[in-house]
Backbone as CSV, one residue per row, in Angstrom:
resi,resn,N_x,N_y,N_z,CA_x,CA_y,CA_z,C_x,C_y,C_z
1,UNK,-14.500,23.713,-7.861,-14.621,22.432,-8.825,-13.214,21.631,-8.741
2,UNK,-12.255,22.365,-8.663,-10.894,21.902,-8.653,-10.715,20.914,-7.438
3,UNK,-11.167,21.403,-6.413,-11.219,20.674,-4.888,-11.902,19.304,-5.246
4,UNK,-13.125,19.455,-5.831,-14.071,18.345,-5.910,-13.022,17.264,-6.824
5,UNK,-12.486,17.743,-7.944,-12.013,16.764,-8.782,-10.678,16.324,-8.178
6,UNK,-9.975,17.042,-7.481,-8.970,16.637,-6.700,-9.256,15.333,-5.834
7,UNK,-10.396,15.686,-4.931,-10.876,14.524,-3.964,-11.261,13.450,-4.840
8,UNK,-12.141,13.421,-5.744,-12.708,12.485,-6.601,-11.562,11.704,-7.182
9,UNK,-10.531,12.430,-7.752,-9.655,11.695,-8.452,-8.569,10.877,-7.457
10,UNK,-8.665,11.279,-6.385,-7.823,10.595,-5.336,-8.258,9.330,-4.889
11,UNK,-9.532,9.038,-5.082,-10.082,7.968,-4.682,-9.560,6.590,-4.949
12,UNK,-8.775,6.258,-6.276,-8.320,5.051,-6.577,-7.008,4.873,-5.633
13,UNK,-6.361,6.041,-5.504,-5.134,5.772,-4.588,-5.610,5.657,-2.905
14,UNK,-6.603,6.226,-2.574,-7.061,5.790,-1.123,-7.517,4.457,-1.254
15,UNK,-8.280,3.963,-2.198,-8.707,2.383,-2.249,-7.451,1.582,-2.171
16,UNK,-6.510,1.881,-3.016,-5.115,1.138,-2.851,-4.536,1.099,-1.576
17,UNK,-4.569,2.040,-0.883,-3.777,2.364,0.349,-4.857,1.720,1.495
18,UNK,-6.151,1.705,1.393,-6.686,0.926,2.228,-6.617,-0.579,2.090
19,UNK,-6.739,-1.019,0.792,-6.565,-2.455,0.480,-5.077,-3.009,1.056
20,UNK,-4.146,-2.087,0.804,-2.828,-2.402,1.252,-2.877,-2.654,2.735
21,UNK,-3.459,-1.727,3.670,-3.356,-1.966,4.989,-4.162,-3.091,5.503
22,UNK,-5.417,-3.244,4.722,-6.182,-4.306,5.175,-5.480,-5.578,4.961
23,UNK,-4.696,-5.860,3.826,-3.928,-6.951,3.530,-2.755,-7.053,4.650
24,UNK,-2.052,-5.949,4.998,-0.953,-5.971,5.834,-1.347,-6.349,7.128
25,UNK,-2.970,-5.800,7.702,-3.319,-6.026,8.946,-4.553,-6.856,8.997
26,UNK,-4.424,-8.200,8.946,-5.445,-8.812,8.782,-6.388,-9.345,10.002
27,UNK,-6.479,-8.298,11.029,-7.131,-8.312,12.357,-8.318,-7.600,12.336
28,UNK,-9.485,-7.997,12.453,-10.732,-7.209,12.523,-10.826,-6.322,13.434
29,UNK,-10.172,-6.451,14.740,-10.309,-5.776,15.892,-9.194,-4.673,15.842
30,UNK,-8.492,-4.464,14.701,-7.359,-3.224,14.450,-8.016,-2.216,13.544
31,UNK,-9.142,-2.129,13.454,-9.842,-1.100,12.612,-9.472,0.332,12.760
32,UNK,-9.242,0.770,14.174,-8.748,1.871,14.345,-7.243,2.406,14.080
33,UNK,-6.525,1.170,14.413,-5.076,1.229,13.997,-4.935,1.303,12.443
34,UNK,-5.666,0.598,11.742,-5.598,0.562,10.325,-6.024,2.048,9.730
35,UNK,-7.033,2.570,10.101,-7.451,3.906,9.837,-6.240,4.786,10.075
36,UNK,-5.932,4.704,11.519,-4.809,5.632,11.630,-3.521,5.635,10.867
37,UNK,-3.141,4.440,10.488,-2.089,4.322,9.532,-2.387,4.872,8.136
38,UNK,-3.581,4.717,7.570,-4.014,5.490,6.468,-3.993,7.093,6.306
39,UNK,-4.319,7.413,7.606,-4.583,9.032,7.840,-3.146,9.458,8.044
40,UNK,-2.251,8.749,8.743,-0.952,9.325,8.892,-0.325,9.324,7.698
41,UNK,-0.438,8.510,6.751,0.225,8.170,5.498,-0.362,9.627,4.745
42,UNK,-1.601,9.755,4.654,-2.056,10.927,3.914,-1.603,12.482,4.512
43,UNK,-1.415,12.474,5.927,-0.729,13.481,6.349,0.791,13.500,6.006
44,UNK,1.584,12.573,5.999,2.918,12.799,5.559,2.992,13.124,4.144
45,UNK,2.136,12.457,3.284,2.172,12.995,1.867,1.564,14.358,1.641
46,UNK,0.875,14.887,2.472,0.258,16.279,2.525,1.433,17.193,2.800
47,UNK,2.132,16.780,4.063,3.350,17.696,4.144,4.280,17.781,2.958
48,UNK,4.589,16.518,2.578,5.549,16.533,1.498,5.396,17.318,0.283
49,UNK,3.875,17.220,-0.223,3.648,17.752,-1.330,3.472,19.408,-1.198
50,UNK,3.620,19.970,0.047,3.375,21.249,0.247,4.782,22.060,0.487
51,UNK,5.759,21.161,0.194,7.355,21.564,0.361,7.857,22.295,-0.771
52,UNK,8.940,22.231,-1.177,9.550,22.706,-2.524,8.814,22.009,-3.681
53,UNK,9.095,22.708,-4.831,8.503,21.853,-6.082,8.976,20.513,-6.282
54,UNK,10.168,20.404,-5.795,10.956,19.093,-6.196,11.610,18.519,-4.884
55,UNK,11.450,17.713,-4.295,12.192,17.064,-3.170,13.626,16.681,-3.441
56,UNK,14.296,16.974,-2.369,15.800,16.750,-2.428,15.882,15.112,-2.054
57,UNK,17.100,14.651,-2.390,17.423,13.395,-1.931,17.217,13.167,-0.346
58,UNK,17.711,14.265,0.357,17.458,14.135,1.829,15.986,14.238,2.240
59,UNK,15.411,15.159,1.486,13.807,15.395,1.686,13.149,13.880,1.773
60,UNK,13.425,13.414,0.602,12.922,12.119,0.103,13.217,10.963,1.170
61,UNK,14.536,10.877,1.606,14.914,10.058,2.587,14.042,10.217,4.074
62,UNK,14.156,11.755,4.332,13.364,11.981,5.401,11.760,11.553,5.386
63,UNK,11.135,11.658,4.344,9.802,11.370,4.129,9.672,9.874,4.243
64,UNK,10.414,9.042,3.614,10.321,7.400,3.576,10.655,7.056,5.068
65,UNK,11.675,7.905,5.639,11.695,7.442,7.131,10.537,7.722,7.940
66,UNK,9.769,8.890,7.742,8.721,9.082,8.495,7.661,8.281,8.398
67,UNK,7.414,7.934,6.941,6.369,6.914,6.546,6.592,5.368,7.125
68,UNK,7.937,5.140,7.114,8.396,3.812,7.614,8.013,3.805,9.229
69,UNK,8.422,4.828,9.943,8.179,4.966,11.284,6.630,4.941,11.590
70,UNK,5.879,5.697,10.795,4.263,5.527,10.972,3.755,4.127,10.768
71,UNK,4.441,3.675,9.685,3.922,2.258,9.498,4.187,1.210,10.460
72,UNK,5.451,1.069,10.782,5.836,0.159,11.882,4.973,0.390,13.147
73,UNK,4.959,1.985,13.438,4.167,2.125,14.767,2.625,1.651,14.532
74,UNK,2.058,1.705,13.420,0.772,1.248,13.228,0.502,-0.161,13.293
75,UNK,1.503,-0.932,12.610,1.559,-2.189,12.637,1.737,-2.870,14.078
76,UNK,2.742,-2.181,14.761,2.868,-2.622,16.131,1.499,-2.445,16.994
77,UNK,1.049,-1.235,16.906,-0.344,-0.907,17.557,-1.264,-2.140,17.354
78,UNK,-1.318,-2.447,16.031,-2.357,-3.348,15.680,-1.794,-4.903,15.933
79,UNK,-0.774,-5.034,16.495,-0.295,-6.293,16.920,0.080,-7.222,15.800
80,UNK,0.612,-6.743,14.682,1.107,-7.474,13.627,2.561,-7.896,14.053
81,UNK,3.341,-7.226,14.598,4.704,-7.569,14.883,4.621,-7.849,16.369
82,UNK,5.282,-9.125,16.755,5.109,-9.644,18.116,6.684,-9.690,18.426
83,UNK,7.047,-9.229,19.317,8.550,-9.508,19.882,8.551,-10.995,20.571
84,UNK,9.516,-11.708,20.041,9.735,-12.985,20.607,11.152,-13.252,20.828
85,UNK,11.880,-12.991,21.867,13.314,-13.381,21.853,13.190,-14.963,22.139
86,UNK,14.139,-15.402,21.374,14.647,-16.937,21.456,15.657,-17.029,22.037
87,UNK,15.627,-17.759,23.258,16.883,-17.703,24.111,17.767,-18.852,23.377
88,UNK,19.088,-18.574,23.531,20.015,-19.504,22.935,19.977,-20.867,23.919
89,UNK,19.775,-21.910,23.379,19.647,-23.153,24.167,20.828,-24.149,23.990
90,UNK,21.741,-23.730,23.196,23.028,-24.507,22.884,24.194,-23.556,23.212
91,UNK,25.053,-23.782,24.078,26.179,-23.051,24.064,27.029,-22.703,22.990
92,UNK,27.658,-21.866,22.663,28.383,-21.559,21.489,29.855,-22.093,21.838
93,UNK,30.504,-23.009,20.992,31.785,-23.680,21.265,32.924,-22.357,20.874
94,UNK,33.977,-22.459,21.633,35.011,-21.611,21.402,36.043,-22.248,20.511
95,UNK,35.704,-23.582,20.028,36.889,-24.285,19.258,36.776,-23.850,17.802
């Protein structure tokens, strides 16, 4: 029953995460990338929750870095971030 309640009670957080990803990646063809981002986030949260009783500052920074890396990778894969180098068209004056 504890597992059932844990899963049932996690639904609002899952819904919020899915909605946040849907809003961040408005491309219908990116469904698998969106799902991967949600699942990677859940995996990172799972790993963090099974560490020490309280996360240290370094552990927190590491977790945030891992989440940010997974998020950027997911957004890149979905095509949200497009690299566009803007060439300098005007020479810079040395005066």
